[in-house]
VOGU-3710 file (C-alpha; in Angstrom, 3 decimals, decimal comma):
1> xxxxxxxxxx> -37,468/-4,910/-2,683  -34,999/-7,203/-4,709  -35,539/-4,706/-7,857  -35,166/-1,659/-5,630  -31,972/-2,825/-4,700  -30,477/-4,222/-8,639  -31,297/-0,393/-9,612  -29,638/1,323/-6,784  -26,752/-1,108/-7,518  -26,790/-0,066/-11,296
11> xxxxxxxxxx> -27,000/3,876/-10,374  -24,114/2,942/-8,336  -21,760/1,341/-10,851  -23,098/4,516/-13,463  -21,862/6,791/-11,238  -18,547/5,389/-10,020  -17,882/4,545/-13,828  -18,836/8,577/-14,627  -16,244/9,788/-12,176  -13,545/7,299/-12,939
21> xxxxxxxxxx> -13,946/8,517/-16,884  -13,967/11,852/-16,152  -10,763/11,549/-14,510  -8,612/10,790/-17,424  -5,281/9,581/-16,905  -6,028/7,763/-13,458  -6,405/3,866/-13,349  -9,653/3,731/-12,413  -10,891/4,895/-16,501  -9,313/1,589/-17,312
31> xxxxxxxxxx> -8,925/-1,369/-14,910  -11,119/-1,962/-11,067  -13,977/-3,179/-10,135  -16,249/-0,240/-11,424  -15,309/-0,357/-14,856  -15,821/-4,261/-14,598  -18,915/-3,821/-13,257  -19,869/-1,641/-15,904  -18,734/-4,181/-18,731  -21,194/-6,835/-16,955
41> xxxxxxxxxx> -23,767/-4,458/-16,541  -24,270/-2,082/-19,313  -26,663/-2,497/-21,993  -25,276/-2,796/-25,822  -26,632/-0,545/-28,159  -24,298/-1,079/-31,266  -21,647/-3,570/-32,534  -19,233/-2,624/-35,338  -16,205/-4,128/-37,102  -13,110/-2,442/-36,674
51> xxxxxxxxxx> -10,356/-1,323/-39,150  -7,839/-3,557/-37,619  -7,040/-6,823/-36,426  -6,502/-10,269/-37,653  -9,043/-11,692/-35,047  -11,935/-9,455/-36,249  -12,402/-7,830/-32,934  -15,826/-5,766/-33,108  -16,186/-2,515/-31,229  -19,639/-2,332/-28,635
61> xxxxxxxxxx> -20,669/0,737/-27,471  -22,140/-0,074/-23,867  -24,840/2,422/-21,997  -25,261/2,329/-18,007  -27,521/5,459/-16,116  -26,191/7,958/-18,562  -22,935/6,709/-19,274  -22,043/5,443/-22,508  -18,201/4,224/-23,743  -17,037/1,757/-26,017
71> xxxxxxxxxx> -15,066/-1,777/-25,615  -13,596/-4,366/-27,625  -15,593/-7,597/-28,271  -13,357/-10,468/-29,321  -14,768/-14,092/-30,061  -12,177/-15,406/-31,899  -11,639/-19,124/-30,754  -9,039/-21,455/-32,701  -6,705/-24,404/-31,958  -4,576/-26,273/-33,521
81> xxxxxxxxxx> -1,947/-29,619/-32,007  1,471/-30,275/-33,761  3,359/-27,950/-35,894  1,279/-24,988/-37,443  2,953/-22,637/-40,168  2,246/-19,059/-39,647  3,594/-15,440/-41,482  5,792/-15,034/-38,422  7,535/-18,610/-38,187  6,416/-22,073/-36,600
91> xxxxxxxxxx> 4,771/-22,668/-33,877  3,766/-25,611/-31,915  0,041/-26,196/-30,421  -0,974/-22,830/-31,656  -3,582/-20,877/-29,992  -5,688/-18,014/-30,717  -8,479/-17,424/-28,572  -10,462/-14,637/-26,605  -9,951/-16,766/-23,693  -6,843/-16,017/-22,799
101> xxxxxxxxxx> -7,632/-11,984/-23,254  -9,206/-12,360/-19,263  -6,298/-14,340/-17,557  -3,703/-11,352/-19,162  -5,945/-8,724/-17,122  -5,964/-11,042/-13,979  -2,659/-11,579/-14,090  -2,123/-7,798/-14,499  -3,922/-6,770/-11,101  -1,939/-9,619/-9,466
111> xxxxxxxxxx> 1,288/-8,832/-10,267  0,646/-4,498/-10,440  1,354/-3,930/-14,054  -0,781/-1,645/-14,348  -1,248/-1,629/-18,619  -4,157/-4,378/-19,587  -7,639/-2,899/-19,730  -10,557/-4,495/-17,713  -11,824/-7,789/-19,442  -14,207/-9,847/-18,554
121> xxxxxxxxxx> -16,231/-12,564/-20,528  -20,009/-11,889/-21,758  -21,926/-12,846/-24,242  -23,324/-10,273/-26,979  -25,533/-10,850/-29,776  -25,800/-15,139/-28,655  -22,017/-14,921/-29,044  -19,985/-15,377/-25,898  -16,580/-13,955/-25,900  -13,711/-11,415/-24,137
131> xxxxxxxxxx> -14,923/-7,751/-23,497  -12,701/-5,182/-22,431  -12,923/-1,334/-21,708  -11,976/0,526/-24,595  -8,857/2,594/-23,878  -8,361/6,435/-25,221  -4,698/6,928/-26,970  -3,360/9,030/-28,839  -1,040/6,676/-30,936  0,213/3,161/-31,375
141> xxxxxxxxxx> 3,970/2,549/-30,519  4,367/1,708/-34,571  3,334/5,372/-34,969  5,773/6,696/-31,928  8,942/5,344/-34,055  7,445/6,134/-37,816  7,065/9,422/-36,763  10,273/9,898/-34,591  8,839/10,735/-31,578  10,302/11,130/-27,893
151> xxxxxxxxxx> 9,102/10,570/-25,212  8,733/12,908/-22,381  10,576/11,497/-19,977  12,726/8,464/-21,384  13,749/6,817/-18,325  10,471/6,454/-17,168  9,361/5,210/-21,015  12,342/2,354/-20,641  11,609/1,426/-17,591  7,740/0,466/-19,078
161> xxxxxxxxxx> 9,412/-1,193/-21,890  11,262/-3,407/-19,712  7,921/-3,854/-17,499  6,002/-4,833/-20,862  9,034/-7,689/-21,890  8,715/-9,196/-18,630  5,439/-9,826/-18,943  5,269/-10,769/-22,543  7,904/-13,810/-21,039  5,486/-14,140/-18,232
171> xxxxxxxxxx> 1,991/-14,853/-20,203  4,068/-16,252/-23,239  2,706/-14,063/-25,135  3,629/-14,741/-29,012  1,815/-12,230/-31,129  3,374/-8,715/-28,936  3,565/-6,087/-32,302  4,063/-1,983/-32,176  0,399/-1,553/-32,925  -0,782/-3,378/-29,928
181> xxxxxxxxxx> 0,919/-1,321/-27,318  -0,753/1,775/-27,035  0,214/5,227/-25,913  -1,751/7,475/-23,647  -1,756/11,481/-23,798  0,610/11,397/-20,565  2,709/8,617/-21,940  1,526/5,884/-20,334  1,518/2,481/-21,918  -1,921/0,446/-22,322
191> xxxxxxxxxx> -1,360/-3,253/-23,748  -4,045/-5,008/-25,738  -4,964/-8,028/-27,742  -3,621/-11,275/-25,698  -5,569/-14,032/-27,594  -1,894/-15,128/-28,130  -0,588/-16,213/-24,514  -0,303/-18,458/-22,176  1,397/-21,518/-23,952  1,891/-24,032/-21,555
201> xxxxxxxxxx> 6,290/-24,426/-21,855  8,259/-23,616/-18,848  11,018/-21,718/-20,515  11,035/-17,691/-20,984  10,309/-17,002/-24,886  12,967/-14,273/-25,244  15,050/-13,863/-21,692  17,300/-11,957/-23,462  14,927/-9,252/-23,523  15,344/-8,508/-19,645
211> xxxxxxxxxx> 17,915/-7,161/-18,963  16,517/-4,754/-15,974  13,682/-5,158/-13,618  11,087/-3,530/-11,468  11,252/-4,107/-8,036  7,799/-3,379/-7,542  7,113/-5,754/-10,497  9,313/-8,658/-8,568  7,604/-8,377/-5,808  3,956/-9,018/-7,707
221> xxxxxxxxxx> 5,246/-11,817/-9,173  5,340/-14,040/-5,919  1,916/-13,166/-5,537  1,027/-15,571/-8,388  0,060/-18,587/-6,787  -1,652/-21,679/-8,216  -4,895/-22,101/-6,275  -5,559/-18,593/-6,546  -5,141/-18,690/-10,037  -7,229/-21,955/-10,575
231> xxxxxxxxxx> -9,932/-20,018/-9,218  -9,222/-16,383/-10,962  -8,657/-17,755/-14,336  -9,537/-21,679/-14,309  -12,556/-21,274/-16,698  -10,057/-20,070/-19,438  -6,574/-21,580/-18,570  -5,855/-25,358/-18,296  -3,908/-26,866/-15,000  -0,743/-26,974/-17,756
241> xxxxxxxxxx> -1,249/-23,230/-18,669  -1,079/-22,233/-15,177  2,083/-24,176/-13,883  3,392/-23,082/-17,317  2,801/-19,849/-15,884  4,353/-20,252/-12,689  7,647/-21,821/-13,712  8,384/-18,996/-16,111  7,528/-16,900/-13,125  10,156/-18,647/-11,613
251> xxxxxxxxxx> 12,963/-18,520/-13,934  12,329/-14,169/-14,405  12,750/-14,717/-10,643  15,929/-16,565/-10,789  17,717/-14,609/-13,948  16,863/-10,866/-11,836  18,861/-13,035/-8,931  21,546/-14,155/-11,312  21,552/-11,186/-12,888  21,881/-8,357/-9,735
261> xxxxxxxxxx> 24,844/-10,892/-8,286  26,669/-10,105/-12,249  26,247/-6,557/-12,196  25,016/-4,956/-9,139  21,760/-3,913/-7,840  21,837/-0,252/-9,001  22,735/-1,340/-12,880  19,600/-4,156/-12,922  17,167/-3,479/-10,734  14,568/0,438/-10,771
271> x> 12,017/0,902/-8,448
//
């Protein structure tokens, strides 16, 4: 009976993911319970390197009940105390780890960002790492800028980029660049590569980037609670990292409030 229940459960996941993949452009394609369960249960049929990325991620081919999809598997796990000199400058207590990929997705879900693909922890070929649902994109932001391609709706695009900047300040992402901002055929943004995030610092990394705020995202920030975060990502983040996240959350809310007082709600906030 238990074996039968497992088969039924796997079939259900396969059907749900199949339906989601058929609905290209919806949130279910790259986020949600059905996609997460696919990443957990699907059988790996291949694991190959990818041409890009200094963290040497690999592309896994996954199959579950006739549904096949790619996922990004990352195993890098480096940490250094003190000062580390990097190509872009120096950094204190440098970390580059698959472990912060999972909290980035969990925080996205809590605040309602809707940009980070489903990401779980999984062991493949004897290695532990993060497994992220592969998103289909037409280009990266670097290519869009290089080719001078304009978004169909500039206001919607700008609002999305304001959300990206808020998210990166919230999680203290030190490695956002134009090649890990992906653009779908519907000109929606997908964010990947968060292995250099969640520094334990109290202050915002780039507060000058925060000039306009989404009301819904500000509401989402208030849903972040230490107890809930510890339950969700305490395995992957230290208590210092979680508290740093919450203090940065408070700093963002305070900044938004101050800017509204100075410039007026219409100039600062949008839905």
